[in-house]
N, C-alpha and C positions, 0 to 999 in steps of 0.2 A: 287234401295235401297232393300237389303234383308230383310226378316222378322225375326228380333232378338227378341226372346222372351225366358223367363226364364220357364215360365208356362203357358201353352195352356190347361186350364183344360177341355175345350170341346174337346180335340183331344187324350186324352189318358184315360184309364179306371181310376176309382178313387182309385185303389190300387196303382197306381204310385205316386200320388200327394204329400203323405207325404214325400218323399226324395228330392223334389226341394227347392232350396235356390236362394237368389240373389247372383249376383257378383259384384267385386269392381276393381277400377283402379287406378293407380297412375301416375305422371308426374315427370319430371326432370326439373331443372332451368338451364338458359343461362349464358353467359358472355364472353370475351377476344379475341385472334388472332391464325392464323393457325399455325399447327405445323412445323416443317423443314422438309427439304427432301433433299437428301435420308433419308430412314429409313428402320427400320424391318417391317415385317408384322403387321399391327395394324388394330384396327376395331376404324371407325370414324364415327360422328353422324352429322347429318344435321336436324335441327328443325327451320323450317322456320316462325314459331310463337314466337321464342325467341326474346327477347326486342333488345339484344345485341350479337353481332358476338362473339363466342368463339374460343377455339384452336382445336375443332373438337372433344373432348372428350365428353362422355354422360354427364358428370356435367355442361361442357360449350360447348355445341354444336356450330358447324357453324349455321349462321341463314339464309344465301342466298346461290343458286347454284354458285355465283360468286367464293367464296371461294373454292368450289369444283373444279370450272372450271380451276382456279390458280394453282391447286396442280396436281402431278404425282404420280399416284398409282403404287404400286409394287405388284409383286406375293404374294398371300395370304391376300391382305388387303379386309377389308370389309367397305362398306359405308351404312350406315342404316338412314332411313329417318322416322321421327316420325308419326306415324299415327294421321289421323284426322287434318292433316296441309296441307297448300297449298304452294308452292313455285312459285312466280310468274316471271319465267325466265327460259330460256333452260338450260338443263344439257348436258354438253359436258365434260365429265372427260376426262383424260390424262393417258397413261400408257398401260401396257400389262401384264397379268397373265402368268403363266405357265402350262404346263400339269400337274403337281404335285399340282399346288396351283392358281387357278383361282382367278381373281377379282369378288368380289361379291358385287351388290347392293340389299338392301332388305329393309324391313319395321321393326320398333321396336315398342313398346307400345300397347295399345289397342284402337281399332275404325277403321274407314273407312281407305282405303288405302291411302297412303298420294298421293297428287296431285303435277304434275310437269306441270305446265301451260305455254307452249311455247311462247303464245302470237303471235306475228308478226314474230317470228325468222324463218327462213327457215325450221328448224327442231325443235322439243320439246326435243328429245334426240338423240345426236349423239356419234356414234363411227367411227373413219376413221384410217385406217391401224392400227388397234389394234385388240387383239385377246385373247382367254382365258377369256372371261367375262360371268358372270352370274347375269341376272337381274331379280327380281321377286317383285311381291305384289307391283306395283305401278299403279294409274291411271294418264294417261298421255294426256294431253289436248292440243289441239291448235298446233302451229307451222303452216307454211303457206304451204310448199310443201309435208312436210312429218311430221307424229307423232314420230315414231322411224325409225331412218335413219342410217344403218351400210354400210359402203363402204371401198373403198381404191383405189390406184392409183399405186401400187408397181407391175412391171411386175413380172409374172412367180413365184409369192410367194403365198402359200395359207394362207388364214386366216382361224384360227382354232377355234373350241371351243365356239361359241356364243349360249348361252342358254337363251331364255325369258320366263319367267313362271309367270302365274296369272296376266297378264296386261290387263288392260282397256285403250284402246286406241281410241280416237275418237276428232271430232272437228276439224281437220286441215282445214284452212280458204281458201286453193287454190280452184279454180274451174277448174276441168279437160277439157282439149279440144281434148285429143286423150289418148287411151289406154298407160298405163306404164308412164304417164309424172308426176305422183306423186302417194302418197300413204301413209295410215296410218301406216302401218309396212312394210318397203322396206329395202330390203338386196340386193345390186346389187354392183358388182365391176366395176370399169373403167381401172383398168391396164391390158394390154394386158397378158393373160395367168394368170391372177390372179384369184384364185377359193376360195369358202368357202368348208370348211370340217368340219362336226361334228356341224352341226345347229339343235338346237332343239327348236320348237316353241311350247309351252305346255299351254293350259289353257288362251290362249290370246284371248281378244274380240276386234275386230276392226270395228267400225260402225259410222253412222250418220256423214257423210262426203261427199262433192261432189269432193273429190280427187278421183283418178282413182281406185287404188289397195286397197283391204282391207289388205291381206297378200301376200306379192311377196318375194319368194327368188330365184333369178337368179343367181345360183352358178358358172357359167361358167366365169365369167369375161367378158372384152370388146370382141366384135364379131370380131373372126379372120377366120372364116368358109371360106374354098376356095375349089377349086378342088381338091389340094393335101395336103391340111392342115385341119384337124379335130377340132374342137372347143374343147378346154380343158374343161373338165367336172367337177364338184364338186363332193362330196362323203358323204354319209351319211345324209342327209338332212330330217328331221322329221317335220311335222307340225301334231298336234294331240290335241284332247279335246279342240278344239278353234272354234270360230263363227266370222263370218264376214256378216255384213246385213247392207242395206242401204247406199250402195256405188255407184259411178258412173262407175265403169269399172268392174274388176274381183272381184269376192270374194276372192278366194285362190288360187294363182298361184306358182307351183314349175317347175322350168326350169333349164335346162342345168347342169344335175347331173347323176351320178350313185347312185345306191341303195337309191331312195326316198320313203318316207313312209308319207302317208295322211291317218289319220284315226281318227274316232270319233269326227268328225267336223261338224257343221252345218253351210250352207251358206243360204241367202235368201235376195231377193230384191237387187239382184247386177245389174249392168247395167243400171241404172237409167239416165245416161246421156241422155239429150234431143236433143243435138246436137254435139255431138262429131263426129271425122271424123278418118279415118283408120281403121284398124284391130278391129274386132268386140268381145265384152265379152263373158264369159261362168262362171256359177257359181264357179264351183271347177274343176280344170284341171291340166293337167302336159303337158309341151313341150320339146322335147329333153332330156327326161327322160329314162335313160335305166336300165334295172331291176328296177322297181319301182312297189309298190303296194298301191292301193286306195281301202280304205275298211271301213266300217261301218258309212258311212257318210250319211247325208241329206241335199238335194240341192234342193231348190224350189222357186218360184216365181220370177225366174230371168228374166231379160228383156234385150233388146239391142235396139240401135239406127240403127242397119242393121240387117246382118244377125247373126247366133248364137244364142245367147240369151239362152243356155241349160244349163242342169243341171251338166253334167260331159263330158270331152273331152279327148280322147286319141289322140292328135294332132301328128302333122307330125314330122319326127326324133325321134318318140318313139320306143323302141324296148323292148319285153319282159316285156311288164307291164301288171299286173293283176288287174282288177277293179273288186270287189266281196262285196256283203254283204250291198250295198247301196240301199239308197231310193230316187227318184227323182220324182218331182211332180210339177204340176201347173204352169210351166214354158212356156214363149212366144215360145220358140224353142222345140229342141229334149230333150231327156233324156241322151243320149250318142252319140258322134261322134267318128268315125274313120278317120282320115286324113292322106293323103300323100301329100307332095309337095317338092320342092327345089332340083328337080333331082334325089330324093333319095327314096329306100322303107322303109315304117315303117313295121318292122318285128315282127311277133309273138306276137301279143297283145291280151288279153283274157279279154272278159266280161260275168261274171258268177254269179248265186245266187244273182241278184239284183232285185228289184220291182221298175217298172216305172209306173206313174200313172197320167193321165189327162194333160199330155204335149201339145206342139203345140197349145197353147191357142191365139196366134196371126195368124190372118187368113193367111198372106203372110208368115209365118214361118212353117204352119203346113206342107207344102211340104218336110220339113226336116225328118218327121217321127219321132217316139220315138227313132229309131235307125238309123243314117245317116251314111253312107259310102261315102267319097267324095274326089276326087285327082284332082291336079292341078300343072301347073308349072313342067311337067314332072316327077310328083312324082308317088307312087304306093303302093299298099298294099301286102305285102307278108306274110301270116299267120294271119287269122283273124278267132276267135274261140269265138263265142257267144252261151250259153249254160245255160241251166237250170234257165231261166229268167221268170217273170211274167209281163207281160203289160197290163196295162188297157188303151186303145187308144180312147180318145175322144176329137178330135181337134176340132179348130174353123171351119176347112174347111176339106171337104173330102181328104184323101191322104192316101198313104201305111204306115203302122206302121214300116216296114222296107223299108228303101230306100238306093239303091245302085246302081241306074241306071247310076249314072255319074262317077262311079270309075274304076280305071283302076288296074288290079291284074298283080303281076309278081311273079317270082320264082315258086317253087312246094310246098311250105308249106301249112298245111290245112287251107281251108277255108269254113266255115260252120256255120250254124244256126240250132242248133237241141236242142232238150228237151224244147222247149220254149212254153209258152202260150200266145196267142194274144186275149185278150177279148176285142171287139172294139164295139164303138158306130156307126160307120160309115162302109161302105163296104170294104174299102182299107185294104190289108192284106200286100202286099209284092210287090217290083219292085227290081228285081236283075238281073245280067247277067246269062247266061246259065251256066258258068264256077262255081257258087256258089252253094254249096250242102247244100239243105235243107231236114229234116226228123227227125222223132219222134218227131213233134210239135201238138198241139192242136190249131185250130183257130175257133174263134166263133164271131158273131155280132149279136147285138140286132137291127141292122138297118133293115127297112123294105124293103130295096134294097138287092139283092143278094152280097155275097161276091166275091171279085175280086182279083185275082193274076197275076202279070205280070213277064214273063220271057223273057229277052231281049226285043223284040219289039212285043212280041205277049200277049196280056190280054186275061185271061181266067176268064169267068163268071161261077161260081159254081165250088164245089170242085172236083165233078167227072171228069168235062171237064179238070180241071186245071191237075189231077193227071194222066189222060190218054194221055193229049196231051203234057206235059211237062216232064214225068217220074220223077219229082221231089216229095217228100214228100210221098214214097211209103207206109210208115209206121206210117202215122201221121193221124189226125182225123179233121172233121169238126163237133164238137159236144160241148155242153155246158160242161166246165170243171168242173162244181159244184164247186165254190169257196165260202168261206165263203167273206160277203161284198165286192164283186169284183169289185165295183166303188170306194171303200175307197181313199181318196187322202186328208185327214185331216194332218194338222202339228203333227209331231210325228211318228216315225217308228211304222208300223203296227204290232201288235201282235198277233191278231188273224185273221184279214183281209187277204184275198188271201191265207190263208190255205185251205187244201182240205176236202171236206165233205166225209161222208163215201158214199159210191158206185160212186165215182168220176172216169170217164174213165181215169185220169191222173194217178191214183195209180198204181205203178207197171210197167207202160207202156214205162218208159224212156231207154234210152240205155247208155251203157258206151260209151260216144261219142269218147272217146280217142282211144281204142283199141290198134292197134299197132303202132299208131303215137307217133313217137319220141318226148319227150319232153312236152308231153301233158299230164295232171292230171285231174282227177274228183275234187280233192281238199279233205278237211277233214270234212267239215262241210256246212250247207244250211245257208240261210239268217238269219234264227231264231237260228241259233245255234246247230240244231239237227245234231248228227253224221250220216254220210252216211252211205248207205249199203255198203257192203265189194264185190265189183266186178259185182254186178247185183242186180235187184230189185229197181231200180232208178225210183222215179215218174218223170213226166213231169211237169216243172215249178219249183220256186224257193223253193218249201218246199218240205221237204224231210222225214216229220215224218209220223206218223200213225195217222188217224183220231180219234179224242177221242170219247169214247162210251158213254158220258155221255151228258152234256149240249150242247156242240159245234157240236154235230153231227147235229143239225140243223143250218139253216144259221144265222148267228148274224149279224144284222143290228142295226145301231143305233136306229131305232125306236121301236125295242124292249122294250125299255127301257123308260118310260115318265120322263121328266125332272122335271114335277111337282110332281110325285109320285115315289120316291126311293124305291126299296127293302131295306131290312135291309143293313146298312152299315157295310164297312169292315175296317179293319187298318192293315197297313204293320208297324211294329214296329221294327226299324233297330237301332242295336246298333253296333256304329261305332268309330274309333278313329281318331280324325282330326290332330294327330301329330303323326308322322311326315308328314308334309303337301307336300308331293311329288307325282307326277303323276302317279307313277307305284305303290303306295300303294293300297291294295284292297278296303279299305275303300272309297278312293277317286275315285277309278273306280264306286264303288257301288252308290255313291250319285248321280252321273250323271244320273243312271237309274231310281233311285227311284224318282228324278226330273221329268224325262219324264213321268213315270206312274202315277205320281201324276196329272200332267195335262192331261192326255189321260182318266183316270178313276174317277176324283173327281166328275164328274156331275153324275155319277152312283152310289156315296156313298162312294168310297174309301179316307180314310185319311191315310196319311203317316206321321209318327213324327221319328225323329231321336234323339237317346239318345246318349250322347257325353259322351264317357267314357274314355277322354284322360287325364283328370286332377288326381293328385294324391291324396290318401286318407289323411285325417285329417282335422282339423278344418278350416284351410285357403288355399284349394287348389287354383292353378292358374285358371285363368277363360279366359286367352287371347286366346288359341286354340278355346275354344267354340266361344266367340264374333266374333274373326276375321275370323273362318271358314265361319260365316254367311255372312260376306261382302266379301270375297274373292272368295266364292263358288257360290255366287248370288242366294242363297236359298230362296225360298219363301214357305217353308214346315217348321214346327216348329222344334226347336232344344231345347231338354231338357237336363240340366247338370246332370250328374250322381255325384253328389258330394259324395266322398268317396265310391265310386262304390257300393251304397248300392242296386240300381236295377241291374246293372249286377250280382251282388250276389245273389238277390232274384230269378232272373230267370235263375241261374246257366250258366251265359255267361262267357266263358273263353277263348273264340276265336273271333277275330275281322275281318271282319264284321260278327254278327249273326242277321238273319232276322227271325221275326215271322209274319204270317199272323193269324189275331184275328178277330172273330166277334164283332159285337157292345156289346155284353154282356160280353167280356172278355175271350171266349172261344177259347183255341189255336186250329188253323186248320192245320197249316203246320210250321215248323222250319227249317232253313238252317244255319248251320254253315260253315263258309267261303263263299268265294265270291259266289253269285248267279247271273246267267246271266238273260237279260231280258225277253227270251223266257220262261225261269224256271218260273220266277215270274208272267209272264203275263198269263201264262197258267193256273197257280193256282187260280190267280185272277178270271178269266174267268170262271173256273170250279164252283168256289164258288159263284160266281153271277149268274149262271146258276142255281144252287141249290136253292138259294134264291128267284129267280124268280118264280120258281114252286111253291114253298112253299107261296109266295107272292099272286100268282094267286089263288091257291087252297083256300086260307083264304078269298077270296072275296065274 
């Protein structure tokens, strides 16, 4: 339940309070019978709290999904469900939209998302052989095998344009026995050659269920792969801003597609099935994905009933995938895997600018390492690029952080591990075949035992012996990389942890790893959003910024700040617009980062307050956007209504979002107009806390 408040006096300076007022809501009333079909595009209303069934108008809404399920919708139709109500049966509407006029299901009114409770039906919400649907702002509970199930059985026909936005899907009742036998959000076709094209899953949360999949999009239809026939693939599949947790199998999986995108997602506590069989789960991954990007995700505390149990996985049949800017931590298995199988090579996959911390937490899975390269069933790897990542390797049992001893490599595409930092609590560093290229890395262990490197069947103890005997890593170092908070593995993407201190041996010692390699690129930014150097001057590791000359030049550890005695508090005051409520609006993207910063820094005294400037000026502005944003965005930070735009006028805010960093006395420290990224905000907060800490210590 989000924190909905109109006035939080403790969270904002006194000069804001005068402009705050309360808001009101209204309801409509029910009565009579469904409209005829066929019909021209119309808007229909479902209010399951209505005493009598109406004709689907707002004045006389339907009061049961049965009326909706008996109706065939046409392109351009809208079905709106009343907020704050619960419908106790499955929703299975009929009809398809068109490319120019999709069918839309959404919410109306004020309050919590309308609930569809599928009970014991096989699925709570189902579309079958239907396309051009956009479904938003619902809570979907129950169903047996599935919460949301979208499929078809028409051979060689694409299903186009399925958009799912701001859905809360949970509580399907089935108990999984093997991977992919069920799921909360499950898109998978049954027709031979039937594919999905243009799927968007945005702001969807799938959670707390014993079904297998959190979010699965298998875009390629029924399996027809053979020696001479390739599997038809879907196209343009996006899963973003979504969360999957406490699920029995995979958190988020996209399979059998060209041009897939998984970004800004969070997965945790996947793979919880105690006695499932068959193939094993991973937090967030892609399979048979060609030209796919996985970026800005967090995956952690993932488990397994057997192998895997990792954060990310570039699985077999994957080609030209880039996995970048991700944070994986505290899982039973690896941070990332590269796999090859099924008699084919996985080609040209890249893992760069990621942070991996404290994985391998189950002793029997530690052997997989933080990075696991593995092949079987006549599969191979042709092109593996692992560069500019930072690893904190602290497994349950000693094992190499990079494990590739059981992988077969084919072709002549580049295979290398370069510009990486391994900061380990155990001796094990790497285990790779001699064909694997390693250079420009930093290795460091805090173990009392000397570090080990294994090349082929030869194990080297000590860095000098390793360099001399293997001829690998000629420009690498065995030295403390001097990282801020190098053992950080908390929830929330690191903001200062794993950045470089002044004097770090990693500064400027990285290489342009691509050189003359065709198709290889250093990219445009690092994990924190810092712009990369142009051609040379790269750092080793995931961080490509310059060390700060102020507070953060000293190691920043959580123990620097007492949880009982805070330095003076700071406030981030964010002027946002919650309408239009679409995922690509700057305010929508900004609020996700503000939410994360609030969790990461609140114990150090940071307060985050959102000022909603969506409503029109005048004596009776509409407050729906403000209230519904709290529910739909799952905010637990204060939302303040800017009635009549008085606050935005007072602070001369004309662009949204606008973010201000204030001291507890109301002094303006920094101001950002337009979208401000997490690295920018966090750096400013860290800098100001550092100043406050020194002043606090001097005053003692």
